[in-house]
DOVO-100785 format. One line per 3 residues: number of its first residue (from 1); their letters; for each residue x negated, y, z negated of C-alpha. Coordinates in steps of 0.25 Angstrom, whole numbers, plus 5000, padded with zeros to 4 digits. Example, Ala and Ser with C-alpha at 12.3 -4.5 7.8 and 13.67 -1.06 7.14 Angstrom:
2
1) AS) 4951,4982,4969 | 4945,4996,4971
END
This chain:
680
1) MST) 5317,6118,5579 | 5325,6119,5591 | 5315,6110,5599
4) DNP) 5316,6099,5588 | 5331,6097,5588 | 5333,6092,5602
7) AAP) 5321,6082,5599 | 5327,6076,5587 | 5339,6069,5594
10) VGL) 5329,6064,5604 | 5320,6059,5593 | 5331,6052,5586
13) KAR) 5336,6045,5598 | 5322,6040,5602 | 5320,6035,5587
16) SLR) 5334,6028,5588 | 5330,6022,5601 | 5317,6017,5596
19) LWG) 5324,6011,5584 | 5334,6004,5592 | 5323,5999,5601
22) MID) 5316,5993,5589 | 5329,5987,5584 | 5332,5981,5598
25) AFV) 5319,5975,5599 | 5320,5969,5586 | 5334,5963,5588
28) QRE) 5330,5958,5602 | 5318,5951,5596 | 5325,5945,5583
31) WRW) 5339,5943,5588 | 5338,5928,5584 | 5335,5931,5569
34) IIV) 5345,5942,5569 | 5356,5931,5573 | 5350,5922,5562
37) IAW) 5352,5933,5552 | 5366,5936,5557 | 5370,5921,5556
40) LLI) 5365,5920,5542 | 5373,5932,5538 | 5386,5926,5545
43) AAY) 5383,5912,5539 | 5382,5918,5525 | 5395,5926,5527
46) LLN) 5403,5914,5532 | 5397,5905,5521 | 5402,5915,5511
49) RYA) 5415,5916,5517 | 5417,5901,5517 | 5411,5898,5504
52) AAI) 5424,5894,5497 | 5427,5885,5509 | 5413,5879,5509
55) QYL) 5414,5876,5494 | 5427,5868,5497 | 5422,5861,5509
58) SLS) 5434,5867,5517 | 5431,5860,5530 | 5445,5863,5536
61) DTD) 5442,5856,5550 | 5443,5841,5552 | 5430,5840,5560
64) DNM) 5422,5848,5549 | 5427,5838,5538 | 5423,5827,5547
67) RYL) 5409,5833,5550 | 5407,5835,5536 | 5410,5821,5533
70) QVR) 5401,5816,5544 | 5389,5823,5538 | 5392,5819,5524
73) DWL) 5394,5804,5528 | 5381,5804,5535 | 5373,5810,5523
76) AGQ) 5380,5800,5515 | 5374,5788,5523 | 5383,5786,5535
79) SWW) 5375,5783,5548 | 5370,5794,5557 | 5377,5786,5568
82) DLR) 5390,5784,5561 | 5400,5795,5563 | 5412,5787,5559
85) QHR) 5420,5793,5548 | 5422,5781,5539 | 5433,5788,5530
88) MAP) 5442,5791,5542 | 5450,5781,5551 | 5449,5769,5542
91) PDG) 5445,5758,5543 | 5434,5761,5554 | 5432,5775,5552
94) ANI) 5433,5787,5561 | 5424,5788,5573 | 5419,5803,5574
97) HWS) 5413,5807,5587 | 5404,5818,5583 | 5388,5817,5582
100) RLV) 5379,5819,5570 | 5372,5831,5576 | 5381,5842,5569
103) DLP) 5379,5833,5556 | 5364,5837,5555 | 5365,5852,5550
106) IAA) 5377,5849,5541 | 5369,5837,5535 | 5357,5845,5534
109) LML) 5364,5856,5526 | 5371,5846,5517 | 5357,5841,5513
112) FFG) 5351,5854,5512 | 5362,5860,5503 | 5361,5847,5495
115) LFA) 5347,5850,5490 | 5353,5861,5481 | 5368,5858,5480
118) GRS) 5377,5846,5477 | 5382,5837,5489 | 5396,5843,5490
121) RAE) 5391,5858,5489 | 5380,5854,5500 | 5390,5849,5509
124) ELA) 5399,5861,5507 | 5387,5871,5510 | 5383,5862,5522
127) VGV) 5396,5863,5529 | 5397,5878,5526 | 5384,5881,5532
130) APL) 5383,5871,5544 | 5393,5877,5553 | 5385,5890,5553
133) LPM) 5372,5884,5559 | 5377,5883,5573 | 5382,5897,5572
136) LLL) 5368,5902,5572 | 5365,5894,5584 | 5378,5900,5590
139) MLA) 5374,5915,5587 | 5360,5913,5593 | 5365,5907,5606
142) LAF) 5376,5918,5607 | 5366,5929,5605 | 5356,5922,5615
145) IAR) 5367,5922,5625 | 5371,5936,5623 | 5356,5941,5624
148) RLS) 5355,5933,5637 | 5368,5940,5643 | 5362,5954,5640
151) DNG) 5354,5961,5650 | 5339,5957,5648 | 5343,5951,5634
154) RGH) 5344,5965,5628 | 5356,5970,5621 | 5362,5965,5608
157) GWF) 5374,5958,5612 | 5368,5946,5605 | 5371,5952,5592
160) IAM) 5386,5953,5595 | 5385,5938,5601 | 5379,5934,5587
163) LLP) 5391,5939,5580 | 5402,5937,5589 | 5405,5922,5585
166) LGA) 5411,5928,5572 | 5422,5933,5581 | 5424,5920,5589
169) GMG) 5434,5914,5580 | 5435,5900,5586 | 5420,5899,5588
172) LSM) 5416,5904,5575 | 5425,5894,5568 | 5416,5883,5572
175) FMP) 5404,5889,5564 | 5411,5893,5551 | 5406,5886,5538
178) LRV) 5412,5873,5536 | 5414,5871,5551 | 5404,5859,5551
181) DHH) 5410,5852,5564 | 5402,5853,5577 | 5409,5863,5585
184) GWQ) 5400,5875,5580 | 5387,5868,5584 | 5393,5864,5598
187) LAL) 5397,5879,5600 | 5384,5884,5596 | 5377,5874,5605
190) TTT) 5386,5877,5617 | 5382,5892,5615 | 5368,5888,5614
193) ALA) 5369,5880,5627 | 5374,5893,5634 | 5363,5901,5628
196) GLV) 5353,5891,5635 | 5361,5892,5648 | 5358,5907,5648
199) DRK) 5344,5908,5643 | 5334,5915,5652 | 5324,5905,5648
202) WMR) 5328,5893,5656 | 5321,5882,5650 | 5325,5886,5636
205) GGI) 5339,5888,5640 | 5340,5875,5646 | 5335,5867,5634
208) IAG) 5344,5875,5625 | 5356,5873,5634 | 5353,5858,5635
211) VAS) 5350,5855,5620 | 5362,5863,5616 | 5372,5856,5626
214) ALS) 5367,5842,5622 | 5368,5845,5607 | 5382,5850,5609
217) VII) 5386,5837,5616 | 5379,5829,5605 | 5388,5836,5595
220) GME) 5401,5834,5602 | 5408,5835,5616 | 5416,5848,5613
223) MLV) 5407,5857,5620 | 5403,5848,5632 | 5411,5856,5642
226) YLV) 5403,5868,5639 | 5390,5861,5640 | 5394,5855,5653
229) GAG) 5396,5869,5658 | 5382,5873,5653 | 5376,5862,5660
232) ALI) 5384,5866,5673 | 5379,5880,5672 | 5364,5876,5671
235) ALR) 5366,5867,5683 | 5373,5879,5690 | 5361,5888,5687
238) WIF) 5352,5878,5692 | 5360,5877,5705 | 5360,5892,5708
241) KEG) 5347,5897,5701 | 5333,5893,5706 | 5325,5889,5694
244) AAR) 5336,5886,5685 | 5331,5872,5684 | 5322,5878,5673
247) RAR) 5335,5878,5664 | 5342,5866,5670 | 5330,5856,5667
250) PYA) 5328,5859,5652 | 5343,5859,5650 | 5344,5845,5657
253) LAL) 5333,5840,5649 | 5338,5846,5636 | 5352,5841,5638
256) CGT) 5348,5827,5642 | 5338,5825,5630 | 5346,5831,5619
259) SAI) 5359,5823,5623 | 5351,5810,5623 | 5344,5813,5610
262) GYA) 5357,5818,5604 | 5364,5806,5608 | 5353,5797,5602
265) LFA) 5353,5805,5589 | 5368,5809,5586 | 5377,5800,5593
268) SNA) 5385,5791,5583 | 5387,5776,5584 | 5401,5779,5590
271) NRA) 5395,5788,5600 | 5385,5778,5606 | 5398,5773,5614
274) PVC) 5402,5780,5626 | 5411,5789,5620 | 5415,5803,5626
277) DAI) 5418,5812,5614 | 5403,5813,5609 | 5389,5811,5613
280) SPV) 5388,5797,5618 | 5382,5789,5630 | 5393,5796,5638
283) WVS) 5388,5810,5636 | 5373,5807,5635 | 5373,5800,5648
286) VLV) 5381,5812,5655 | 5372,5822,5649 | 5359,5815,5652
289) LSA) 5363,5812,5666 | 5368,5827,5668 | 5355,5832,5662
292) GIL) 5346,5822,5671 | 5353,5826,5684 | 5352,5841,5681
295) YAL) 5337,5839,5678 | 5335,5831,5690 | 5342,5841,5699
298) TLL) 5333,5852,5695 | 5321,5844,5699 | 5326,5842,5714
301) PLR) 5320,5851,5725 | 5333,5858,5728 | 5333,5871,5736
304) GWL) 5344,5881,5734 | 5357,5881,5726 | 5365,5873,5736
307) QRL) 5356,5861,5734 | 5356,5862,5719 | 5371,5863,5719
310) VAA) 5372,5850,5728 | 5363,5843,5718 | 5370,5848,5706
313) TVG) 5383,5844,5712 | 5378,5830,5714 | 5372,5829,5700
316) GAI) 5385,5833,5694 | 5393,5823,5702 | 5383,5812,5697
319) ILA) 5386,5817,5683 | 5401,5817,5684 | 5401,5803,5691
322) FAW) 5392,5797,5680 | 5401,5803,5669 | 5414,5798,5676
325) LSW) 5409,5784,5680 | 5402,5782,5666 | 5411,5788,5656
328) PQC) 5425,5791,5663 | 5432,5791,5650 | 5424,5803,5645
331) VTD) 5426,5811,5658 | 5441,5810,5656 | 5443,5811,5641
334) IYG) 5431,5813,5631 | 5439,5811,5619 | 5448,5799,5623
337) ISP) 5460,5802,5616 | 5472,5794,5619 | 5485,5800,5623
340) ELQ) 5492,5797,5610 | 5481,5804,5602 | 5482,5815,5612
343) KSW) 5497,5817,5610 | 5497,5814,5595 | 5485,5822,5590
346) LIY) 5476,5829,5601 | 5488,5838,5606 | 5489,5845,5592
349) IRE) 5475,5849,5592 | 5475,5864,5594 | 5460,5865,5599
352) AKP) 5463,5855,5610 | 5474,5864,5616 | 5471,5875,5627
355) IYV) 5471,5889,5623 | 5484,5893,5631 | 5492,5885,5621
358) QAR) 5487,5892,5609 | 5494,5903,5601 | 5490,5917,5605
361) SSW) 5484,5919,5591 | 5474,5908,5595 | 5470,5910,5609
364) VPM) 5469,5925,5609 | 5457,5926,5599 | 5452,5913,5604
367) ISL) 5450,5918,5619 | 5447,5932,5616 | 5432,5931,5615
370) PAA) 5430,5921,5626 | 5438,5930,5636 | 5430,5942,5632
373) GLL) 5417,5934,5634 | 5422,5929,5648 | 5425,5944,5652
376) CGL) 5412,5948,5646 | 5405,5937,5653 | 5410,5941,5667
379) IGC) 5406,5956,5664 | 5392,5951,5660 | 5391,5943,5673
382) WAA) 5394,5956,5681 | 5384,5964,5672 | 5373,5953,5675
385) RRD) 5376,5951,5689 | 5362,5957,5694 | 5354,5948,5684
388) SER) 5356,5933,5689 | 5350,5927,5676 | 5359,5936,5667
391) LWA) 5371,5933,5676 | 5368,5918,5675 | 5369,5920,5659
394) WAT) 5382,5928,5660 | 5388,5918,5670 | 5384,5906,5661
397) VTL) 5391,5912,5649 | 5403,5917,5656 | 5405,5904,5663
400) MIA) 5404,5897,5649 | 5414,5906,5643 | 5424,5904,5654
403) FAI) 5423,5889,5653 | 5425,5890,5638 | 5438,5899,5640
406) ALT) 5443,5889,5650 | 5441,5877,5641 | 5450,5884,5630
409) FWQ) 5461,5882,5640 | 5459,5867,5638 | 5456,5867,5623
412) IRA) 5454,5879,5614 | 5443,5871,5607 | 5435,5878,5618
415) GPA) 5438,5891,5611 | 5426,5892,5602 | 5416,5890,5613
418) AQL) 5423,5900,5622 | 5422,5911,5611 | 5407,5908,5608
421) LAI) 5403,5908,5622 | 5410,5921,5625 | 5402,5928,5614
424) APV) 5389,5932,5622 | 5396,5940,5633 | 5405,5947,5623
427) AWA) 5393,5951,5615 | 5386,5956,5627 | 5398,5964,5631
430) GWA) 5399,5969,5616 | 5385,5974,5616 | 5387,5981,5630
433) VIV) 5399,5988,5624 | 5392,5993,5612 | 5380,5998,5620
436) TLF) 5390,6005,5629 | 5398,6011,5617 | 5385,6017,5612
439) TGS) 5377,6021,5625 | 5387,6021,5636 | 5394,6032,5643
442) WGR) 5407,6037,5638 | 5415,6030,5649 | 5407,6017,5646
445) RAL) 5410,6019,5631 | 5425,6020,5634 | 5425,6007,5642
448) AVP) 5417,6000,5631 | 5427,6003,5620 | 5438,5994,5625
451) AAL) 5427,5984,5629 | 5423,5984,5614 | 5437,5982,5609
454) VLI) 5439,5970,5619 | 5426,5963,5614 | 5429,5966,5599
457) WAS) 5443,5960,5601 | 5437,5948,5608 | 5427,5946,5597
460) SAY) 5437,5948,5586 | 5450,5942,5591 | 5451,5932,5580
463) FFY) 5451,5944,5570 | 5459,5954,5578 | 5469,5946,5586
466) PKV) 5477,5941,5573 | 5478,5955,5568 | 5482,5961,5582
469) ANA) 5492,5950,5584 | 5498,5952,5570 | 5499,5967,5572
472) MNS) 5506,5965,5586 | 5516,5955,5580 | 5519,5964,5568
475) AFA) 5521,5976,5577 | 5529,5970,5589 | 5536,5958,5584
478) PAN) 5539,5958,5569 | 5552,5951,5571 | 5546,5940,5579
481) NAQ) 5535,5938,5569 | 5545,5936,5558 | 5553,5926,5566
484) SAA) 5540,5919,5570 | 5535,5918,5556 | 5549,5913,5551
487) ASN) 5549,5902,5562 | 5535,5898,5559 | 5539,5895,5545
490) DRA) 5548,5885,5550 | 5538,5878,5558 | 5528,5867,5554
493) PTK) 5514,5872,5552 | 5506,5874,5565 | 5492,5869,5568
496) TNR) 5482,5880,5567 | 5467,5880,5567 | 5460,5869,5560
499) AVP) 5473,5863,5555 | 5477,5857,5568 | 5475,5842,5570
502) GNN) 5461,5840,5575 | 5458,5855,5576 | 5443,5857,5575
505) GAN) 5444,5871,5570 | 5441,5877,5584 | 5453,5887,5582
508) AVP) 5450,5891,5568 | 5446,5905,5566 | 5435,5906,5556
511) NVA) 5438,5913,5543 | 5426,5923,5542 | 5434,5933,5534
514) GNA) 5432,5927,5521 | 5444,5918,5518 | 5438,5904,5520
517) KPA) 5442,5898,5507 | 5446,5884,5504 | 5461,5882,5503
520) EKA) 5462,5881,5488 | 5456,5895,5487 | 5463,5901,5498
523) PTG) 5475,5910,5498 | 5489,5905,5496 | 5491,5903,5511
526) ARR) 5480,5893,5512 | 5486,5885,5501 | 5495,5877,5510
529) PEV) 5495,5862,5509 | 5490,5859,5523 | 5478,5868,5520
532) RCR) 5475,5864,5506 | 5475,5849,5510 | 5462,5851,5517
535) TRP) 5455,5857,5505 | 5445,5849,5496 | 5451,5853,5483
538) ALK) 5464,5847,5488 | 5459,5834,5494 | 5448,5831,5484
541) PLD) 5459,5825,5474 | 5460,5814,5484 | 5447,5809,5478
544) QLA) 5454,5805,5466 | 5459,5793,5474 | 5449,5782,5477
547) PAT) 5444,5782,5492 | 5456,5778,5501 | 5462,5781,5515
550) IFT) 5471,5793,5515 | 5481,5794,5527 | 5482,5809,5530
553) LVD) 5482,5818,5542 | 5472,5817,5553 | 5467,5831,5551
556) LGP) 5466,5830,5536 | 5458,5817,5537 | 5444,5823,5538
559) RVI) 5446,5833,5527 | 5451,5822,5518 | 5439,5813,5520
562) AVT) 5430,5825,5519 | 5433,5829,5505 | 5438,5815,5499
565) HHT) 5433,5801,5499 | 5445,5795,5506 | 5447,5790,5520
568) VIA) 5457,5795,5530 | 5464,5789,5542 | 5460,5799,5553
571) GPY) 5454,5813,5557 | 5456,5821,5570 | 5445,5813,5578
574) HRN) 5449,5807,5591 | 5440,5795,5591 | 5449,5790,5580
577) EDA) 5462,5790,5587 | 5468,5778,5580 | 5467,5784,5567
580) ILD) 5473,5798,5571 | 5485,5791,5578 | 5487,5782,5566
583) VHH) 5489,5795,5558 | 5498,5801,5568 | 5506,5788,5569
586) AFD) 5507,5787,5554 | 5512,5801,5552 | 5521,5801,5565
589) GSP) 5527,5788,5562 | 5536,5782,5551 | 5532,5780,5537
592) EAF) 5530,5765,5540 | 5521,5768,5551 | 5513,5777,5542
595) REI) 5512,5767,5531 | 5507,5756,5542 | 5497,5765,5548
598) AGK) 5492,5769,5534 | 5491,5755,5530 | 5483,5751,5542
601) RGA) 5473,5762,5539 | 5472,5759,5525 | 5477,5772,5520
604) TYL) 5480,5773,5505 | 5485,5787,5504 | 5493,5797,5512
607) LYC) 5489,5812,5511 | 5500,5822,5516 | 5497,5837,5518
610) PGF) 5509,5845,5519 | 5509,5855,5531 | 5496,5850,5537
613) PEG) 5496,5854,5552 | 5494,5840,5557 | 5506,5835,5549
616) TIY) 5515,5845,5556 | 5512,5838,5569 | 5518,5825,5563
619) QRR) 5530,5832,5557 | 5533,5838,5570 | 5530,5827,5579
622) SPK) 5536,5816,5570 | 5547,5822,5561 | 5551,5808,5557
625) GFY) 5537,5803,5555 | 5531,5799,5542 | 5523,5812,5541
628) ARL) 5535,5821,5543 | 5543,5813,5533 | 5532,5814,5523
631) ARG) 5531,5829,5525 | 5546,5830,5523 | 5544,5824,5509
634) ETF) 5549,5810,5512 | 5543,5799,5503 | 5539,5785,5507
637) DFL) 5539,5773,5498 | 5525,5769,5502 | 5519,5783,5498
640) SSI) 5516,5786,5484 | 5512,5800,5480 | 5499,5802,5473
643) TLK) 5495,5813,5464 | 5481,5818,5463 | 5475,5826,5451
646) FPA) 5474,5840,5456 | 5476,5853,5448 | 5486,5858,5459
649) ELP) 5495,5853,5469 | 5488,5846,5480 | 5492,5850,5494
652) YRL) 5494,5836,5500 | 5502,5824,5496 | 5495,5811,5494
655) YRI) 5502,5797,5494 | 5498,5783,5492 | 5502,5774,5504
658) EPM) 5507,5760,5499 | 5502,5750,5510 | 5512,5742,5517
661) DKT) 5503,5730,5513 | 5503,5730,5498 | 5491,5721,5497
664) AKP) 5483,5730,5506 | 5471,5737,5500 | 5470,5752,5503
667) RSA) 5457,5756,5510 | 5447,5763,5501 | 5433,5765,5498
670) PDS) 5425,5752,5493 | 5425,5750,5478 | 5434,5762,5476
673) KEI) 5443,5763,5464 | 5456,5770,5465 | 5459,5780,5454
676) PQE) 5473,5781,5448 | 5482,5790,5454 | 5496,5796,5450
679) TR) 5507,5792,5460 | 5521,5798,5460
END
């Protein structure tokens, strides 16, 4: 009996180690399928939480509404090559600079759900599910990078990396149900390109990086700077590492081929011109030339890193000279926005401002994860200093994080990429902390505790920071809080999240706590008119009127045409500068100026939404302008109020605009018959 007791713990430990070894081997072998299962569970959770919003087609962002319209119009018969929105910016329509690539999965889902649901329900389900597709690609890429950063691919930091996007508020917001715009795909592809850069299998990694980079550019120019950085890192690796041409050559071929094919298949009629803000002859020529030069350099009989550095410098100079001489307008200003539009419109877009001008409540949670990722990256570089291949992977990831953080000091629209790129190093550190807490010495465990707290904070800043800030404010400055609250009640509404002009939702923190409900079903606080103006139940009564042109705010335009059959003057799309400025001039100017511009655009109705954030800009900027006077309740003889049939009070006011030329016929859809309306 006495001889059996000491052996029992030993046997139990051996069995535990054997069981852990079996689990570890299974997980290492089937990690991809584990991620797919986790993605399915996360997707099911999010779809359930957003079910009400999906049912009401609550596309709160302007770009999401426009993307939905773009797909719907294509399926209804609009040409594949025609991306113009013909119910915006009359009479010519709004020139939209996107490509069709992101339309494909949305359209496929609409057609699939249409097999067993009505068209409206199929569209709702499609825009709910579509944003979750790139999330799977993102999770796989992040897990792959985390495995690459670990020692010999062991450890389970990849499991943490798979889940950490749930704590990256800005990044996660791009993958939420209803977020059908292209940013989620671009972020997933950029992360995939990074995975290709650090792949131990050089040919596979080069192909993945090249294809992912080209696809991201085909979708849009937003991530171009990251992809240029990725190409530069591949070139640097070729310079300083013998044999790295095995990654550079497939990368160059994949980048060149995918860019050319993508341009041929997805560039719209408008993008066949040498435009700078989309896939066009400009960027196809630059990408193909860059890929060709890189491939040619790898074929030269160069000896040593110095010769390769000189050759790469010459090649880079040729690329820059070509871009500068051939497309100088694209080197200096991709979007070609005039000074007037910059002053009147762009300066009010929050995501186009640097991080240092943001409120603390915004920048602290925004930068916490990237800062932790950069610190973990530096620690990882030190840990991998004796393994050159692993050090290359760590240095690549760390440089990309540092680059992304630097870009936030230009515009905070770089925040989502900075957060997501930082996940793999944080996940690696998180797994190292877990291992230390369970197996390390007491001294190491003591050091691991504060490290764990820092990582938890960085990964959950969007959850913890508001609570900590509120607690500190309540504890240390209750009087100041009361004064601030009283003062805030006297100020005009501020621009936040997706409500700001042109904001693409980059700063919106996704609601994964279960409150994603349409405004009409939401708590009383969400029943404010400026919120309800966007909802489908509130806007749908406009269809009681025959199709006509409605003059309304720039940021409300896409939502109006998404849920009604009407036309609007403008949306927040820079190629349509004249239409945007017409709205600004009309609302900033006199009533006579508004009436003249409305007549020029063929507007029949004016839709006014009290408290809408864009409207507060006109009120502050032009207190004697038409919009400010309308907001104060002034009446004008050329506006007659219209009452629509609705069981409750509508959140907006609708007016018929009497044209200056009484003989002019309002612009409307062909053969439309106007139904009677009650005027007062």
